[in-house]
C-alpha positions as CSV (number, residue, x, y, z in Angstrom):
1,M,84.8,117.0,99.0
2,G,88.1,116.7,100.7
3,G,90.9,119.0,101.9
4,R,90.1,122.3,103.4
5,F,87.0,123.1,101.4
6,R,83.5,122.4,102.6
7,G,80.5,121.7,100.4
8,D,80.2,120.7,96.8
9,L,82.2,122.1,94.0
10,D,80.1,124.5,91.9
11,P,79.0,122.6,88.7
12,Q,80.4,125.3,86.4
13,V,83.8,125.0,88.1
14,A,83.7,121.2,87.9
15,A,82.9,121.4,84.2
16,F,85.7,123.9,83.6
17,T,88.4,121.9,85.4
18,T,87.6,118.4,84.2
19,S,89.6,116.9,81.4
20,L,87.6,113.6,81.3
21,P,86.0,114.4,78.0
22,F,89.4,114.6,76.4
23,D,91.1,111.9,78.6
24,R,88.6,109.1,77.7
25,R,90.7,108.1,74.8
26,L,93.7,107.6,77.1
27,Y,92.0,104.9,79.3
28,R,93.7,102.0,77.6
29,A,97.2,103.6,77.8
30,D,96.6,104.7,81.4
31,I,95.6,101.2,82.6
32,L,98.3,99.4,80.6
33,G,100.9,101.8,82.1
34,S,99.5,101.2,85.6
35,I,99.7,97.4,85.0
36,A,103.3,97.7,84.0
37,H,104.1,99.9,87.0
38,A,102.3,97.6,89.5
39,T,104.2,94.6,88.0
40,M,107.5,96.5,88.5
41,L,106.6,97.4,92.1
42,G,106.0,93.7,92.8
43,R,109.0,92.3,91.0
44,C,111.4,94.8,92.7
45,G,109.9,94.0,96.1
46,I,108.8,97.6,96.6
47,V,105.3,96.3,97.4
48,P,104.4,92.8,98.5
49,A,103.8,90.4,95.6
50,E,100.3,89.7,96.8
51,E,99.4,93.5,96.6
52,A,101.0,93.8,93.2
53,D,98.9,90.8,92.0
54,R,95.7,92.4,93.4
55,L,96.5,95.7,91.6
56,V,97.2,94.0,88.3
57,G,94.1,91.9,88.6
58,G,91.9,94.9,89.4
59,L,93.4,96.9,86.6
60,R,92.8,94.1,84.1
61,E,89.3,93.7,85.3
62,I,88.7,97.5,84.8
63,L,90.2,97.3,81.3
64,R,88.0,94.4,80.3
65,E,84.9,96.1,81.6
66,V,85.6,99.4,79.9
67,D,86.4,97.6,76.6
68,A,83.1,95.6,76.8
69,G,81.1,98.7,77.6
70,V,80.0,97.4,81.0
71,L,81.9,100.1,82.9
72,E,81.3,103.7,81.8
73,I,84.1,106.3,82.3
74,Q,82.4,109.1,84.2
75,G,82.2,110.9,87.5
76,A,85.9,111.9,87.8
77,E,88.1,114.9,87.1
78,D,90.3,113.0,84.7
79,I,91.1,109.4,83.5
80,H,93.7,109.0,86.2
81,T,91.3,109.7,89.1
82,F,88.6,107.5,87.5
83,V,91.0,104.5,87.3
84,E,92.3,105.2,90.8
85,A,88.8,105.5,92.3
86,T,87.5,102.4,90.5
87,L,90.6,100.4,91.5
88,G,90.3,101.5,95.1
89,A,86.7,100.4,95.2
90,R,87.8,97.0,94.0
91,V,91.0,96.3,95.8
92,G,90.9,98.7,98.8
93,A,93.9,100.4,100.3
94,A,96.3,98.6,98.1
95,A,95.3,100.9,95.3
96,R,97.1,103.8,97.0
97,R,100.4,101.9,96.6
98,L,100.1,102.4,92.8
99,H,101.6,105.9,93.2
100,T,104.8,104.6,94.8
101,A,107.8,105.7,92.7
102,R,105.6,107.4,90.1
103,S,104.5,111.0,89.9
104,R,101.4,112.2,88.1
105,N,103.6,113.8,85.5
106,D,105.4,110.4,84.9
107,Q,102.0,108.9,84.5
108,V,100.7,111.5,82.0
109,A,103.9,111.4,79.9
110,T,103.7,107.6,79.7
111,D,100.0,107.6,78.8
112,L,100.6,110.1,76.0
113,R,103.5,108.1,74.6
114,V,101.7,104.8,74.7
115,Y,98.6,106.4,73.2
116,L,100.4,108.2,70.4
117,K,102.5,105.0,69.6
118,A,99.2,103.1,69.2
119,E,97.7,105.7,66.9
């Protein structure tokens, strides 16, 4: 648990606040949007090209593993935190750079548009 709270979140509160059961269907859109964003960050020189490449590589790896059923989407509040945590475990601190120049609202709006277009 982070922030100002101590101890674990009550399981009932966690179940009430999680959107992961609904978000699972957005995983592909979320990862593809993040790949595009990381690519832009690198091409514009906002993050070093090596970091952008690590981000893109890690995201592609996550997408392949979820598609193949090797990586199960679980243990997070929503799809965004799942992807962020998984990416962070793979590429380290560079994963935090993925939020540069993109709000969570931007990310959600992009995910929904990409998902709906694919449907």
